[in-house]
C-alpha angles and dihedrals in degrees: 000000000000092000090049093052091050091050090050093051091047091053092048091051092048090051091048090050091053093045109107113248114245120218111193097179115127094353092130096041088047090068090066096050094099090058099045091097086087089055089056089050090049093053090050089051094048093050090049089050091050093050090051091050091048091051092052099043102037117103095230099178122083108261107177093084139021112246110276098337094089089224123137116267089246100242096078089229114147106194124188098181143355117284093219092078091060091050091052093047094047090051092053091050092051093042092052090050090053097045095045089060089058103037140352094189139078094325093059089048086055093049089049086062088055088053089053093049091047091054092047092049090049088052091053089048096057092038087060088060094066116103116270117278093030091131094050136035095269098095108134133191112331125205123223087260089054090052092049092051089053090051091049090053092046094050093045093050089047092052090049090046091054097045099044094080089057091051090053093048092049092054092046092050093063097029121102108260094242092063100043094095088062091062110083123149097172092109093054091045092053091047091057090045090053090050093055089055092046094051093051093045089052090058090049091052090053089053092047091052090054091047092050091056091054095046088046089060089049093058090052095054115112094244092167091061097037111129107166118088121197141159091262137016121243092243090055088054091050092051090048092049091048096053093041091054101043109027103060096059090050091048092050093052101045124081118252093256094050093040090062088048089050092051092047093050094046091048092050091050094047095045108031 
């Protein structure tokens, strides 16, 4: 009897080993894969609506100081960046969580493209808030509020640039391996990095325009008939006053890395 039992158990084990393994994961959700194109479209529409909402609700103007007066903006609010970027990034995080519960395949890879487009559209939106002429050399005199808006754009772009690699990793962590190579946010990251530089350089151009006006006045002074002698010429006082009034707020708002970039660019522009 003992031998018969052992034989029976051996046969059962062999049969179990030959039995095909059943994986019930995502069997139900896979039925809907062919229809998830509508889900991609919905994500695209949701991101577009969010961007439209951000454009309407964001306080785009610099509010920490009133124009050239140096006075506080009145609401006591010290902003470093635009709040819309956080809304976009939070939406992407929640959207990724929702989508990964449904599928981690081709559809998620397509939705990742919508995230990329949304980030690119947001970059274009904040770029449009820079003063006119920012992409050329035609920037003219900028107010303190203009300078602050440039700093807000620069800081917002810097935040997005730094967070984008984490978004890419999060997507790849849940995406099926065969689709991971399709997820690449390096272009969007470089776009935001370029925007930081553009915003800071715009501030520098504004300073140079102001400096040029002062130096232009200096060249028109009747030096051959100048009789008064003092410790310092008036145009030097004007230059010192201009830098003292406009540089500290910019230095206060920019991050350490880009404050150094700002100082270097300003120095190169003043001393070619």
